[in-house]
N, C-alpha and C positions, 0 to 999 in steps of 0.2 A: 788325753782321750777326746776324740771329736764329739761334740754334743749332738743329740739327736735333733733334727730339723723338724719343726712343727709342720712346715709345709711339705716336707718329704713324706712324713708320716701321714698326713692327711691325703696325699696322693695315693699311697698304696691302700689305705683304709677305703677311700672312694672307689678304687678299682675292685678291691675285695668285695665290699657291699654291693656294688653294681652287678658283679658276676654272680654272687650268692642269691641275692633277691631276684635277680633276672633269671636265674635257673630255675628257681622256685615258681615266680608269679608270671613270668612271661613265657618261659620255654615249657614249664610243667604242663599247662593247659593244652598245649599242642601235641603232647606225646601221643595221645590215642590216635591221632591221625596216621601214625606210623603203621598201626595195625591194619588200616583200611588201603593206604596208598603210600608206600614209602617214598615214590618219586615226588608227590605233592608235599608230603611231610618235609623232604629236603629242601624243596623250593621255599617253603615258609620259614622254617628254621634258619636257613642261611641269611635270610633278610632280617630276622629278629637279632641273630648274633651280630650282623654288621652294624647294627644301631650301637651296640656296646663298644665295637672296635673304634667308633669315633670318639669315645669318652677319653682315653689316654692322649689321643692326638689334641683334642681340645685343651686338656689340662697342660700338656707339654707346651704347646704353642702360645695359649691365651694366658695361663697363669704363671708359667715359669719362663716365657719368653724365648723358648728354643727356636732357632732359626734353621730352616730346612733348605738346603741347596741341592738341586737335581741337574745333573749334567749328562750328556751322551745322547743316547737314541730315544729315550722315554718309552712309553708303551702305546700301542694301538689299543684304544679303550675296550675293554670286554673280551680281548682274545684269550684264548686258552693256552696256558704256558706253564713250563716248569721254571721257577725261580731259584737260581743258585747264588749263594751270597758268602762271602767270608764271614767268620764267626768271631768278630773281634771281642764282644761281650755276651753275657748271658741274657741281655736285653734287646739284642739286634732285631729279633722278630717283632717286638712291640714298636720300636722306632720305625720299622719299615712301613707301618701303616700311615705314617706321615706322607710317604711318597705315594703309596696306593690310593689314598683318599683323593689325590689330585689327578692322577694319571690312569687310574683304573676304577673297578668297583670292589669295595671291600667284601661284598657277599660272595665273591668267587674264590677267596683265598682259603686255602687249607695249609696246614703246616704238618711236616713230618718231624715228630719229636719223641723224646724219651717216655716210655710206657709209665715210668713211676709218676709222672706229672698228673695222670688221670685221676689219682687217687686224692689230689688236693681238693678240699671242699670249695665249692663256687667255681674257681677257675677250672678245675679238672672236670667238674659236671658240665659246663658249658662247652668245653673242648670235646667232650664226648658226644653231646647232642650236635655239635657242628660237624661231627664225623672227620675230625683230625685223624691222621694216620699215626699210631702209637707203635714204637718199635722197642725190642728188647736188647738190641745189638747181637743177636745170634741169628745169623743170616738165614739158615734153614727155616727157622721159626718165622722170622721176620718176612721172608720172601712169600710164604703162603699167605699170611695176613695182608700183605701189601698188594699182592695179586688180587685177592678178593676184593679189597677196597677200590682199587683202580678199575677193575672190571666192572664193578657196581656203577661207578660214575660214568662209565662209557656206555653202559646199558640203559640207564635211565636219561642219558643224553643231557647231563647236567654239566655245564662248563665249569671248570676250576683253574685256579692259578696255584700250584702246590709249591710251597717254599721248602727247600731242602738245603742243609747245611753239610756239604760233603766233607768238610773237616771233622765233623763228628762231635766236636766239642769246642768251647771258647778259647781264645788265645791268652795263655798265662805262661809263666816261667816254666812250670812244670810240663805243660803240654807241648810247649816249644822244644823242651828237652827230648820228649819222646819223639817228636817230629824230626829232630836232628838225628836220632839214632836210627829211625826208619830210613832217613836219607842216606846216611853212611852205609847202612846195610845194602841199599838197592842202588848205590852209586848215583844218588840224585844231589842236586845242590841244596844247601841249607838255607831256609827262609828266615827272615827276621819279622816280617809284618803279617804273615800267613802260615798256616800249617798245611802240610801235604795232604791232599784231599783224598778220600776214600771213594773210589769210582763204581764199585759194584751196584750199590743201590741207585745211583744216578743213571747208569746205563739201562738198568733194569725198569726204571720208571719211565724213562724216554721210549724205550721199545715198547712197552705195555700201551702206553698212551697213543703212541703212533699207530699201532696195530688197531686200536680200538677207535681210530679216527676221532680222537679228542685232544689233538695237540696241534697248535698253530705256530709255537715259537718256544725257544729258550731264552729267558732273561737272565744275563750274567751281571749281578750287581756287586759293585765294590762299595763298602761303607767305610767312612773315616770320621774321626773325631778329632777336630783341631785342638780342643781343650776340654778339661773335665771328662775323662772316659770312665763312665759308671760301669765297672766291671760286673757287679752283682746288685741284687735288691738291697743289700746293706747300704751301698753308696747312695742310693736314692733316699733311705731313710735319714742319712746324714745330710741330705740336701745337695749332694754333688751330682747336679743335672749337667748334660752337656750344654754348652752355649750354641754349638752349631752341629748339625748332623749333615754330612756330605754324601750323596749317593750318585755313583756314576753307573749309568745303565747302558749295556750293550745288548742289542736285540739280534737273535740269530733265527731266522725262519726256518721251519722244519725241513724244508727242501735242502737247506744249506747244511744241515747236520750229517755226519758220517752214518751210514746204515749198519755197519757191523760193529759188534761190541767192543773189540780191540781198539778200533779206530776212534770209536766214541770216548773210550776211557782216555786214550792219548789226547783228544780234543779237550776234555776236561782238564787234564794236567797242564796243557798249554794255556788255558785260561788262567790258571793259578800262577803260572810264571808270569803272565801279564799283570796279574793283580800285585804280585810282589814288587814289580818294577814300577807300577803306577803308584802305589803306596809309598814306596821309597822317594819318589819324586814329590808326592804330596807332602810328606812330613819334612822334607829338605826346602820346601817352598816358603816365601815370606811375602805375602800372608798365605797360610796353607790353604790350598784349594786344588781341585783337578784342573789341569790345563786343557780344559775342554769348553766348548760354547754351551750355552744353556740348552736344555733338552730340545733335540730337533723335532720332535713330535710334540705339538702342543698339548697341555693338560686337557683332559676331557671336561674339566669344570672350570668355570671362571674363578679368578680370585675372590669375587664378591660371593659366589656360591659357596666356595670353601669356608669363607669367613661366617656366612650364615649357618652352615652345617655345624661349625665347631661351637658357635655360640648357642645354637639350638640344642646341641648335645649337652652342654652345660646345664641349660635350664631344664631340659627333659630329665636327666639323670638325678639332678638335685631333688627335683620334685618327686621323682619315682622313688627314690631311696627314703626320703621323707615320709611319703605316703605308706611305704611298706612298713616303716617303723611305727607309724601312727596306728595302721591297721592292726599290727601284732599287739600293740598297747591296749587297744579299745575293744577289739571284737574277738570273742572266743571262736566263732567259725574260721577266722582267718588264721588263728594260732593252731587250730586242729588241722587245717589244710596244710599248713606250713610244716607242721610235725610229720604228718603223712608223707609229704614229698621228700623231706630230709631222709626219713626211713627208707623210702624208694631208692633214692639216690645212693645211700649206703648199702642197702641190701642188694639192689640189682647187680652192683659190681662183684660182690661175693658170689652171686648165683650164676650170672651171665657173663661177667667179665667186662662189661661196659655197654652203654646205651647204644654205641655205634655197632657192637656185635648184634644186639637186639634188632637194629635196622637192617643188618645183612640178613638175619634170619627170616625176617618179614618179607624182605625181597625175594629170598629163595622160595618162600613159601607161594607167594603170588606168581613167581615164575613157573612153579611146578603145576599150577592151576590154569596155565595158558596165558599168564601175564596180565591178568585183570588189573592188578594193583600197579603194574609197571607201565602199561600203555595209556592209562587214563589221563595222565598229564599231558602226553603228547597229543591227544586228541582235543 
């Protein structure tokens, strides 16, 4: 039996405490702003959440020495996009922040993910406040919620980069077997390194954002791990962190995308065929790397700036978590506030279904009153 890694356990504990105390003490005081102006609330909370997103990047690279290699097109800093990526492990979404910290702005990122995750204390609360898009994998139900969320972002003119895993789940022996059955049934090739994508959600998201004039490009990212593939959080607890993470980025401007749904679905399927071929070549290579030059678009931050952000993140979050623990130990008002916020986060989900749904309700209210809370940020 593989022993538990102290460093791996500390990694997950640090992320949990950061998200838990951050939800209570950093995001909690901002929640009333939602009632006055959802647009300004979204602007502020996106930036608060982005500070936490730097923490796993700092821990992975500074503490565990994970090397990040980015090839292909890169990003145009700050542009609005849909990011599609193969789902090699359950942790790909977190590793992607290493790429976005260099080439984009973490405050723009949203993730389309399983609704069950919103119930996780700390992480789930922060994701609700961040207005991530939670889905139940029942399309008729998901379509309505997804449409409401995307139209909200378009109406408040808040740019976003929405991460979507068209495969729907991570690559394992069981999911590959299901993908192979799907391929046999539909006369498609069997894949070894990716799963066949589900294209309905992807085409809907692209179409909605394009109609709302809130889309500049689609970023097609292929992620690969030369050694130590951490399939689940359990592998991190055991200390099995990846030594390197390779991202290959292809950027497609919105004008280059097909306009009708069937053609866009086919376009997405063609990208996954390319991923299969690219990953096959990657894992046959020695050393393992994508046969592409360094990212053609330079990072929006210098290496020095990235290093300072990572170091500052470690210092800030270490101090913040320590201060939160000290405050709970020493001062009764802090404990009372903490208890009230925990009750709020647990109770509101039962009553309203999630903080992001409360935000949508506030937006509808201000829209019905002539847009007072919607237009205030634009002015």
